N, C-alpha and C positions, 0 to 999 in steps of 0.2 A: 725069305732071304732076300736082302736088298742087293742091288747091283753095285759093284764097286769098280774102281779104276783098273784094279788088277784083272778083273774078269773082262771088262771091255777090252783091255789090251790083249788078252788071250785071243780074243775073236777077231780083232781087226788089225793087228800089228802088220800083217803081211799086206794090207791095203796100200801101205806107204812105200813099198819097195820100188814102185815104178813112178814116183813123184807124188805130187800133192793128190790127196783124197777128198772126193766130194761126199756129201751125206749119202747120195745114192750108192756110190762105190762102197762106202763103210757099210750100208745095209746089205749089200750083195755079199760081202765078205763075211758079215756076221751070220747070214742066213746060211751061206756055204760051210760055215763051220758048226752049224747046229747050235747056235746061240739061243739061250731061253727067251721066251717072248718079252720078259722084262728088259732084257738087253736090248732088244730091237726097239722097244718103246722108247728107251732113253736115247738111242741114236736118232730117232725120228724127231726129237725135239731140237736137234742141231739146226742152226740156220743153213741154208743152201748156198754154201761158198766152199772154195778149195781150202784145205788145211794142209800146209806144207809138211807138217810133222804131227806126230800124236800129241805132243806136249801142247800144241796151238789149240787143241779142242778143249783143254781143261779151263780155259777162260770162259767158255760156254757151258761147262758142266762143272762149275765150281762146287755145287752142291752134292756132287758124287764123292763118297768117301774113298780113300786110297785103298784100303783093305779091310779085312774082317775086324 
């Protein structure tokens, strides 16, 4: 089963509630929500920079499909 944007959002959406999220913050939220290892691996491919909102990540993850 491949990773989708919907699945990513389910695990990291809360990371943006306190402002921009970095890759490390996204990884922490994904791990805390028991994301599959495949989800963690996708997040690890992100550049280390702040993402003001979740939609800002999709430029770097354009290859990830929206849903099933």
